[in-house]
N, C-alpha and C positions, 0 to 999 in steps of 0.2 A: 382532508388527507387525499393524496393522489392514489387512485386505484390502478394497480398494475394489471395489464391484460396478460393472459397466459402466454401470449407471443413474446412480450417483453421479458417476462420471467424466464422463458425458455432460452432467449438470447443471452441473458445474463448468466444463466446456468452453464450454457455452452462456452461462453467466454471464460468462465471460471475454470471449467475442465481444460480448455485450451491453454490457459495460463499455467495450470498445474502440470500439464504434459510438457510445456516448454521449460519449466524450471526443474523438472524431475531429474534429468540427467546430471545437472550441476549439483543438485541437492544430494544425490547419491554419491557423487565424487567427493563432496565436502564431508559428508558423514563418514565415508570410508577413510578419508584422510585423518579425520579426528580420532576415529577408532584406532588407526595404526599409530597415532601419536600417543596412545595409551589412555585416552579418556573413555569412561564408561558411557553406555547409551543414555543413562540418566543425566550425567553431566552435560552431554551433548544436547539432549533435549531441553534441559533448563537454560543452557547458554543460547540456544536458538530461540526459545520463547522470550528471553530477555531482549535479544536483538530485534525480534519482531515487535515487541512492545515499544522499544525505542524508535523503530521505524514508523510505527503507527502514530506515536505521539509527535514526532518531528514532522511528519506529513500533515497531520491534523493541524498542528500549530502553524505551519507554513500556509496551509489552505485558509485558515482562519485569518491570519494576518493579511493575506492577499485580498480576501473578501472585505475585511474591515477597511483596508486602505482604499479600495475601490469605492466603498460607500462614502468615505469622507473626502475623497479627492474632489477638489473644486472643478466645476465645469469650465471649459475654456470658452471665453467670450470671443466672439468674432469681431468685436469692435475694439478700437484702440483706447477707449476711455473707460 
């Protein structure tokens, strides 16, 4: 198992905070729009959780497929025979 140094952990934590800050404005706009359309905060939260789950599954599947296809991709020979 790879051990993460505190420096690597701090970089990942900072990237996570940076990503959250970048998404926050659009997230607030989206949730305000959903509230003004009449959905409750519970409905909005459940819908967002479902969308996040779908995103994670789709991303994980795409990543797995890419890794699997790279593993089985034949190497290109530099000879003609």
